[in-house]
Residue frames as qw, qx, qy, qz and C-alpha x, y, z in Angstrom:
[[0.015, 0.887, 0.461, 0.010, 0.00, 0.00, -0.02],
 [0.454, 0.313, 0.011, 0.834, 1.26, 3.47, -0.89],
 [0.256, -0.833, -0.381, 0.309, 1.04, 6.36, 1.57],
 [0.409, 0.588, 0.054, 0.696, 1.95, 10.01, 0.87],
 [0.386, -0.628, -0.305, 0.602, 3.35, 12.63, 3.25],
 [0.303, 0.841, 0.321, 0.312, 2.27, 15.89, 1.77],
 [0.020, -0.888, 0.161, -0.430, 4.29, 18.05, 4.18],
 [0.839, -0.440, -0.103, 0.305, 7.41, 17.39, 6.24],
 [0.038, 0.955, -0.290, 0.054, 10.70, 19.07, 7.09],
 [0.967, 0.008, -0.055, 0.250, 13.55, 16.66, 6.27],
 [0.422, 0.643, -0.254, 0.587, 16.04, 19.53, 6.40],
 [0.555, -0.779, 0.050, -0.287, 15.46, 19.76, 10.16],
 [0.099, 0.646, -0.701, 0.285, 18.52, 19.36, 12.40],
 [0.753, -0.243, 0.479, -0.382, 16.73, 16.55, 14.15],
 [0.944, 0.287, 0.156, -0.050, 17.53, 14.45, 11.12],
 [0.198, 0.853, -0.475, -0.086, 21.15, 15.49, 10.55],
 [0.267, -0.484, 0.833, -0.029, 22.62, 12.26, 11.87],
 [0.511, 0.132, 0.844, -0.098, 20.02, 9.85, 10.39],
 [0.470, 0.541, -0.027, -0.697, 18.71, 11.57, 7.21],
 [0.384, 0.380, -0.729, -0.421, 19.96, 9.20, 4.51],
 [0.054, -0.030, -0.988, 0.140, 19.05, 6.06, 6.52],
 [0.334, 0.393, 0.558, -0.650, 15.64, 7.56, 7.38],
 [0.486, 0.477, -0.271, -0.680, 14.92, 8.28, 3.71],
 [0.290, 0.205, -0.913, -0.201, 15.79, 4.71, 2.86],
 [0.072, 0.208, 0.898, -0.382, 13.47, 3.44, 5.61],
 [0.402, 0.382, 0.203, -0.807, 10.65, 5.75, 4.47],
 [0.578, 0.371, -0.429, -0.587, 10.40, 4.25, 1.07],
 [0.293, 0.121, -0.948, -0.001, 10.99, 0.71, 2.19],
 [0.150, 0.175, 0.766, -0.600, 8.09, 1.12, 4.64],
 [0.207, 0.553, 0.794, 0.143, 5.41, 1.77, 2.02],
 [0.079, 0.790, 0.133, -0.593, 5.55, 5.53, 1.64],
 [0.678, 0.476, 0.435, 0.352, 5.36, 6.37, -2.08],
 [0.322, 0.638, 0.101, 0.692, 5.97, 10.12, -2.12],
 [0.398, -0.674, -0.365, 0.503, 6.84, 12.98, 0.20],
 [0.251, 0.807, 0.060, 0.531, 7.12, 16.78, -0.08],
 [0.611, -0.418, -0.299, 0.602, 9.74, 18.33, 2.13],
 [0.035, 0.980, 0.186, 0.064, 9.68, 22.04, 2.89],
 [0.632, 0.122, -0.105, 0.758, 12.77, 24.23, 2.35],
 [0.249, -0.885, -0.297, 0.257, 13.16, 27.39, 4.45],
 [0.515, 0.689, -0.001, 0.509, 14.80, 30.39, 2.74],
 [0.281, -0.886, 0.187, -0.319, 15.61, 31.95, 6.10],
 [0.833, -0.440, 0.313, 0.121, 17.78, 28.99, 7.21],
 [0.040, -0.747, 0.531, 0.399, 21.34, 29.25, 5.92],
 [0.069, -0.304, 0.902, 0.300, 21.66, 25.71, 4.57],
 [0.622, 0.264, 0.606, -0.421, 18.05, 24.62, 4.12],
 [0.680, 0.619, -0.105, -0.378, 17.93, 25.02, 0.34],
 [0.251, 0.588, -0.766, -0.071, 21.29, 23.29, -0.05],
 [0.307, -0.136, 0.899, -0.281, 20.32, 20.44, 2.20],
 [0.685, 0.385, 0.433, -0.442, 16.95, 20.07, 0.51],
 [0.572, 0.635, -0.406, -0.323, 18.60, 19.91, -2.92],
 [0.058, 0.395, -0.914, 0.064, 20.76, 17.09, -1.63],
 [0.498, 0.117, 0.741, -0.436, 17.61, 15.36, -0.28],
 [0.681, 0.533, 0.044, -0.500, 15.92, 15.69, -3.66],
 [0.438, 0.589, -0.650, -0.196, 18.78, 13.90, -5.28],
 [0.233, -0.308, 0.891, -0.238, 18.48, 10.94, -2.98],
 [0.335, 0.301, 0.890, -0.069, 15.18, 9.64, -4.25],
 [0.003, -0.193, -0.544, -0.817, 13.06, 10.42, -7.32],
 [0.314, -0.611, -0.689, -0.231, 9.85, 10.35, -5.23],
 [0.325, -0.585, -0.356, 0.653, 10.83, 13.31, -3.02],
 [0.202, 0.727, 0.317, 0.575, 9.52, 16.75, -3.96],
 [0.373, -0.297, -0.363, 0.800, 9.85, 20.12, -2.33],
 [0.021, 0.873, 0.369, 0.317, 8.35, 23.58, -1.83],
 [0.456, -0.184, -0.279, 0.825, 9.60, 26.84, -0.41],
 [0.052, -0.808, -0.308, -0.500, 8.24, 30.28, 0.63],
 [0.076, 0.356, -0.433, 0.825, 8.52, 32.93, 3.28],
 [0.384, -0.444, -0.793, 0.167, 6.82, 31.68, 6.42],
 [0.199, -0.844, -0.242, -0.435, 4.62, 34.25, 8.18],
 [0.704, -0.623, -0.148, 0.307, 6.70, 33.95, 11.31],
 [0.600, -0.218, 0.196, 0.744, 9.59, 35.59, 9.42],
 [0.311, 0.805, 0.413, 0.291, 7.66, 38.31, 7.61],
 [0.229, -0.953, 0.021, 0.195, 9.43, 41.07, 9.52],
 [0.490, -0.531, 0.514, 0.462, 12.69, 39.91, 8.03],
 [0.704, 0.488, 0.481, 0.186, 11.57, 39.68, 4.42],
 [0.049, -0.751, 0.287, 0.593, 13.78, 41.44, 1.85],
 [0.635, 0.632, -0.272, -0.352, 14.80, 41.25, -1.79],
 [0.085, 0.498, -0.863, 0.010, 17.58, 38.79, -1.03],
 [0.447, 0.039, 0.827, -0.338, 15.15, 36.33, 0.47],
 [0.684, 0.532, 0.205, -0.455, 12.76, 36.77, -2.42],
 [0.437, 0.648, -0.570, -0.252, 15.49, 36.10, -4.99],
 [0.134, -0.303, 0.931, -0.154, 16.51, 33.00, -3.05],
 [0.587, 0.259, 0.640, -0.422, 12.91, 31.74, -3.13],
 [0.653, 0.631, -0.061, -0.415, 12.47, 32.32, -6.83],
 [0.245, 0.595, -0.751, -0.147, 15.71, 30.63, -7.67],
 [0.274, -0.120, 0.927, -0.228, 14.78, 27.52, -5.66],
 [0.632, 0.403, 0.449, -0.487, 11.30, 27.42, -7.18],
 [0.546, 0.635, -0.374, -0.398, 12.85, 27.12, -10.65],
 [0.092, -0.391, 0.915, 0.023, 14.41, 23.76, -9.78],
 [0.611, -0.045, -0.694, -0.378, 13.03, 20.48, -10.99],
 [0.540, -0.292, -0.776, 0.147, 10.87, 18.70, -8.41],
 [0.035, -0.208, -0.424, 0.881, 10.06, 21.95, -6.56],
 [0.030, -0.428, -0.816, -0.388, 6.27, 21.89, -6.92],
 [0.235, -0.811, -0.502, -0.188, 4.78, 24.70, -4.83],
 [0.083, 0.544, -0.273, 0.789, 5.06, 27.98, -2.99],
 [0.722, -0.582, -0.215, -0.307, 4.80, 27.11, 0.67],
 [0.151, -0.669, -0.724, 0.076, 4.39, 27.28, 3.43],
 [0.074, 0.209, 0.049, 0.974, 3.09, 30.82, 3.05],
 [0.324, -0.638, -0.655, -0.243, 0.26, 32.51, 4.84],
 [0.210, -0.643, 0.172, -0.716, -0.72, 34.27, 8.07],
 [0.580, -0.236, -0.718, 0.305, -0.30, 33.32, 11.73],
 [0.261, -0.661, 0.022, -0.704, -2.37, 35.43, 14.15],
 [0.839, -0.453, -0.301, 0.016, -1.93, 32.87, 16.97],
 [0.740, -0.283, -0.094, 0.603, 1.75, 33.61, 17.63],
 [0.191, 0.974, 0.072, 0.099, 2.08, 36.92, 15.71],
 [0.736, -0.346, 0.159, 0.559, 5.89, 36.50, 15.64],
 [0.274, 0.091, 0.304, 0.908, 5.82, 39.10, 12.86],
 [0.231, 0.308, 0.231, -0.894, 3.61, 42.11, 12.62],
 [0.545, 0.465, 0.683, -0.141, 0.21, 41.23, 11.07],
 [0.424, 0.836, 0.004, -0.347, 0.55, 43.97, 8.45],
 [0.023, 0.625, -0.724, -0.291, 3.99, 42.64, 7.43],
 [0.459, 0.037, 0.888, -0.008, 2.58, 39.13, 7.28],
 [0.565, 0.660, 0.429, -0.246, -0.18, 40.26, 4.92],
 [0.261, 0.841, -0.326, -0.344, 2.30, 42.16, 2.75],
 [0.126, -0.459, 0.856, 0.202, 4.69, 39.21, 2.45],
 [0.539, 0.248, 0.797, -0.111, 1.86, 36.73, 1.86],
 [0.533, 0.768, 0.151, -0.322, 0.68, 38.84, -1.05],
 [0.132, 0.721, -0.622, -0.276, 4.19, 38.69, -2.47],
 [0.356, -0.180, 0.916, 0.032, 4.16, 34.89, -2.17],
 [0.593, 0.517, 0.573, -0.229, 0.84, 34.69, -3.94],
 [0.399, 0.832, -0.177, -0.342, 2.10, 36.95, -6.71],
 [0.075, -0.533, 0.814, 0.219, 5.23, 34.73, -7.16],
 [0.464, 0.118, 0.875, -0.069, 3.08, 31.65, -7.33],
 [0.549, 0.699, 0.328, -0.320, 0.76, 33.31, -9.83],
 [0.273, 0.798, -0.425, -0.330, 3.69, 34.40, -12.07],
 [0.025, -0.435, 0.893, 0.113, 5.26, 30.96, -11.92],
 [0.746, -0.010, -0.388, -0.541, 1.96, 29.08, -12.28],
 [0.339, 0.129, -0.877, 0.315, 2.57, 27.09, -9.08],
 [0.562, -0.603, -0.551, -0.128, 0.20, 25.86, -6.31],
 [0.085, -0.604, 0.402, -0.683, 0.26, 27.70, -2.95],
 [0.634, -0.287, -0.696, 0.177, 0.51, 25.73, 0.30],
 [0.231, -0.735, -0.011, -0.637, -0.96, 27.68, 3.14],
 [0.396, -0.168, -0.688, 0.585, 0.05, 28.09, 6.79],
 [0.292, -0.552, -0.167, -0.763, -2.90, 29.62, 8.61],
 [0.347, -0.290, -0.757, 0.472, -3.46, 29.99, 12.35],
 [0.042, -0.690, -0.511, 0.510, -6.55, 31.91, 13.39],
 [0.011, 0.537, -0.245, -0.807, -6.34, 33.76, 10.08],
 [0.407, 0.268, 0.817, 0.309, -8.39, 31.78, 7.53],
 [0.265, 0.847, 0.424, -0.183, -10.71, 34.67, 6.75],
 [0.017, 0.865, -0.272, -0.421, -7.88, 37.06, 5.85],
 [0.387, -0.255, 0.784, 0.413, -6.04, 34.32, 3.94],
 [0.412, 0.494, 0.748, 0.166, -9.06, 33.65, 1.78],
 [0.162, 0.921, 0.198, -0.294, -9.66, 37.39, 1.28],
 [0.145, -0.707, 0.489, 0.490, -6.09, 37.93, 0.04],
 [0.399, 0.012, 0.839, 0.369, -6.27, 34.95, -2.35],
 [0.341, 0.714, 0.610, 0.028, -9.54, 36.34, -3.77],
 [0.013, 0.910, -0.027, -0.413, -8.19, 39.89, -3.94],
 [0.153, -0.578, 0.641, 0.482, -5.20, 38.72, -6.02],
 [0.807, 0.389, -0.085, -0.436, -7.43, 36.52, -8.20],
 [0.082, -0.454, 0.883, 0.081, -5.21, 33.51, -7.66],
 [0.841, 0.145, -0.023, -0.521, -6.73, 30.62, -9.56],
 [0.507, 0.348, -0.788, 0.033, -4.18, 27.80, -9.17],
 [0.729, -0.325, -0.601, 0.035, -4.28, 24.99, -6.60],
 [0.206, -0.620, 0.397, -0.644, -4.48, 26.05, -2.93],
 [0.739, -0.217, -0.631, 0.087, -3.82, 23.63, -0.04],
 [0.411, -0.742, 0.256, -0.464, -4.29, 24.52, 3.63],
 [0.609, 0.196, -0.731, 0.236, -1.63, 22.43, 5.29],
 [0.302, -0.130, -0.770, 0.547, -2.03, 20.98, 8.81],
 [0.293, -0.512, -0.320, -0.741, -5.56, 22.36, 8.98],
 [0.278, -0.261, -0.749, 0.542, -6.64, 23.29, 12.49],
 [0.209, -0.111, -0.042, -0.971, -9.33, 25.91, 11.67],
 [0.475, 0.171, 0.606, -0.615, -13.05, 25.73, 12.34],
 [0.468, 0.346, 0.810, 0.074, -15.81, 24.02, 10.45],
 [0.325, 0.861, 0.243, -0.306, -17.25, 27.20, 8.93],
 [0.040, 0.782, -0.466, -0.412, -13.89, 28.12, 7.36],
 [0.366, -0.145, 0.883, 0.255, -13.31, 24.55, 6.17],
 [0.489, 0.598, 0.628, -0.096, -16.67, 24.69, 4.37],
 [0.266, 0.911, -0.042, -0.313, -15.72, 27.93, 2.67],
 [0.211, -0.588, 0.698, 0.351, -12.31, 26.55, 1.70],
 [0.436, 0.123, 0.875, 0.170, -13.93, 23.54, 0.08],
 [0.413, 0.760, 0.430, -0.261, -16.54, 25.71, -1.56],
 [0.182, 0.866, -0.289, -0.366, -13.80, 27.53, -3.37],
 [0.904, 0.389, -0.180, -0.006, -12.34, 24.22, -4.64],
 [0.071, 0.717, -0.637, 0.274, -9.28, 24.29, -2.36],
 [0.773, 0.006, -0.627, 0.092, -7.70, 21.40, -0.45],
 [0.555, -0.711, 0.279, -0.330, -7.28, 20.55, 3.24],
 [0.643, 0.279, -0.678, 0.223, -4.31, 18.59, 4.55],
 [0.713, -0.629, 0.033, -0.308, -4.49, 16.87, 7.94],
 [0.260, 0.548, -0.721, 0.335, -1.67, 15.94, 10.32],
 [0.451, -0.095, -0.844, 0.274, -1.28, 13.78, 13.40],
 [0.203, -0.088, 0.375, -0.900, -3.35, 16.31, 15.34],
 [0.674, -0.111, -0.336, -0.649, -6.43, 14.43, 14.20],
 [0.692, -0.100, -0.708, 0.096, -5.39, 11.60, 16.50],
 [0.108, 0.205, -0.557, 0.797, -5.16, 13.77, 19.59],
 [0.114, -0.426, -0.850, 0.290, -7.78, 13.24, 22.31],
 [0.057, 0.627, 0.351, -0.693, -9.01, 16.89, 22.31],
 [0.055, 0.283, -0.479, -0.829, -9.26, 17.18, 18.51],
 [0.366, 0.412, 0.826, -0.120, -12.81, 15.88, 18.13],
 [0.337, 0.786, 0.137, -0.501, -13.82, 19.04, 16.25],
 [0.124, 0.579, -0.646, -0.482, -11.11, 18.31, 13.67],
 [0.227, 0.037, 0.965, 0.123, -12.32, 14.73, 13.29],
 [0.388, 0.642, 0.552, -0.364, -15.76, 16.15, 12.56],
 [0.275, 0.767, -0.261, -0.517, -14.22, 18.24, 9.81],
 [0.077, -0.338, 0.882, 0.319, -12.32, 15.27, 8.40],
 [0.392, 0.282, 0.862, -0.155, -15.57, 13.33, 8.29],
 [0.443, 0.754, 0.378, -0.303, -17.17, 15.81, 5.91],
 [0.050, 0.709, -0.467, -0.526, -14.20, 16.57, 3.60],
 [0.899, 0.398, -0.013, -0.182, -14.51, 14.72, 0.26],
 [0.841, -0.215, 0.332, 0.369, -11.62, 12.35, -0.48],
 [0.611, 0.517, 0.251, 0.544, -10.86, 14.33, -3.63],
 [0.012, 0.888, -0.028, 0.458, -10.16, 17.45, -1.50],
 [0.629, -0.741, 0.226, -0.065, -7.77, 16.19, 1.23],
 [0.567, 0.528, -0.579, 0.255, -4.15, 15.22, 1.90],
 [0.835, -0.520, -0.117, 0.137, -2.33, 13.37, 4.69],
 [0.365, 0.719, -0.369, 0.463, 0.85, 14.82, 6.20],
 [0.726, -0.340, -0.448, 0.396, 3.14, 14.57, 9.25],
 [0.032, -0.944, 0.129, -0.301, 4.74, 18.07, 9.45],
 [0.882, -0.325, -0.049, 0.338, 7.60, 15.97, 10.94],
 [0.415, 0.040, -0.832, 0.366, 9.66, 16.30, 13.02],
 [0.289, -0.103, 0.371, -0.877, 6.70, 18.00, 14.69],
 [0.675, 0.015, 0.061, -0.735, 3.18, 16.79, 15.66],
 [0.159, 0.143, -0.974, -0.074, 3.80, 13.08, 16.08],
 [0.661, -0.277, -0.330, -0.615, 0.48, 11.26, 16.16],
 [0.675, -0.375, 0.501, -0.391, -0.76, 9.16, 19.00],
 [0.731, -0.652, -0.178, 0.094, 0.57, 6.92, 20.49],
 [0.717, 0.076, -0.052, 0.691, 3.91, 8.74, 19.78],
 [0.026, -0.936, -0.151, -0.318, 2.78, 12.28, 20.74],
 [0.432, -0.873, 0.217, 0.063, 5.69, 14.34, 22.09],
 [0.724, -0.257, 0.483, 0.420, 8.33, 12.30, 20.28],
 [0.025, 0.486, -0.487, -0.725, 10.24, 13.23, 17.12],
 [0.754, 0.455, 0.333, -0.336, 7.98, 12.59, 14.18],
 [0.219, -0.300, 0.726, 0.579, 8.93, 11.09, 10.80],
 [0.504, 0.234, -0.380, -0.739, 7.17, 10.68, 7.43],
 [0.247, -0.016, -0.967, -0.056, 6.75, 6.99, 8.22],
 [0.070, 0.323, 0.757, -0.563, 4.05, 7.93, 10.67],
 [0.393, 0.152, -0.235, -0.876, 1.83, 9.39, 7.91],
 [0.357, -0.140, -0.900, -0.207, 0.43, 5.84, 7.91],
 [0.131, -0.389, -0.744, 0.527, -1.20, 6.60, 11.28],
 [0.191, 0.350, 0.063, -0.915, -2.69, 9.78, 9.85],
 [0.436, 0.107, -0.598, -0.664, -4.13, 8.16, 6.71],
 [0.317, -0.198, -0.926, 0.057, -5.40, 5.22, 8.75],
 [0.016, 0.399, 0.569, -0.719, -7.15, 7.65, 11.11],
 [0.339, 0.264, -0.213, -0.877, -8.75, 9.47, 8.17],
 [0.419, -0.028, -0.818, -0.393, -10.07, 6.14, 6.87],
 [0.221, -0.307, -0.854, 0.356, -11.43, 5.19, 10.31],
 [0.126, 0.353, 0.290, -0.881, -13.14, 8.55, 10.74],
 [0.447, 0.290, -0.305, -0.789, -14.78, 8.29, 7.31],
 [0.760, 0.047, 0.575, -0.299, -15.57, 4.63, 7.61],
 [0.771, 0.585, -0.182, -0.175, -13.80, 3.68, 4.40],
 [0.939, -0.038, 0.056, 0.338, -10.92, 1.46, 3.44],
 [0.333, -0.751, 0.229, 0.521, -7.51, 3.13, 3.77],
 [0.504, 0.097, 0.633, 0.579, -6.78, 2.01, 0.20],
 [0.190, 0.813, 0.492, 0.246, -9.56, 4.37, -0.97],
 [0.272, -0.920, -0.016, 0.282, -8.02, 7.20, 1.08],
 [0.495, -0.461, 0.471, 0.567, -4.54, 6.62, -0.37],
 [0.456, 0.377, 0.636, 0.495, -5.79, 6.26, -3.91],
 [0.092, 0.928, 0.338, 0.126, -7.64, 9.57, -3.70],
 [0.373, -0.836, 0.174, 0.363, -4.64, 11.30, -2.08],
 [0.581, -0.116, 0.567, 0.572, -2.46, 9.94, -4.85],
 [0.338, 0.658, 0.540, 0.403, -4.75, 11.48, -7.49],
 [0.151, -0.977, -0.136, 0.062, -4.76, 14.81, -5.58],
 [0.545, -0.601, 0.337, 0.478, -0.97, 14.65, -5.26],
 [0.577, 0.217, 0.563, 0.551, -0.56, 14.10, -9.02],
 [0.182, 0.897, 0.331, 0.229, -2.39, 17.36, -9.68],
 [0.360, -0.892, 0.142, 0.235, 0.35, 19.08, -7.59],
 [0.518, -0.498, 0.536, 0.443, 3.46, 17.51, -9.11],
 [0.553, 0.301, 0.640, 0.440, 2.39, 17.18, -12.74]]
């Protein structure tokens, strides 16, 4: 059976000592594809990610200015992003968006930088992968304002049902992480139950958000199996149907 991890961070220092062996284990364990995120603000992230992409043909990547770093955005960072996006197997602008939960950058700067990421994606005809915390309404407004009509995926969705319905209404996608296995995430499981299979993805966001029963431990793409299995259980369908649909959704991103 083939599982897909739509969103992970294999460039993370947690994997520095084990990265090549981990990647070997990932694909031997039944994972068919992964997308690893490259961070333009980290000195070696793009270089490390390029090395990762060369290790296996089924690894893809994305990059963008994360909203946490919006206060530090400049022309050098933008040039770095655009250069990386031109590489083969780099399939999206992400994760980009707004984070009003932590507000590690000023909201006005977050919105300004997010608009630049949308414009870059529009110019390069690439999907946008969204990071949104307590900001779904503004994210949707900006996408509409800029008339972005390519694929949009809300990664690691933790928003409410109303916003999820609006996201789906616009033809966008929702990606779910190990959070859906957490005891207090019943509201998310309710959202998963109503999302059509042709509008969802499974992800780990590893090394973060390890699903139960591994919560609190370093996560890895291998544990996307627990996420997909949980999606199947919530929806009352065979996990093969979940994975087949995710594969079709994934092909729309990478092709």
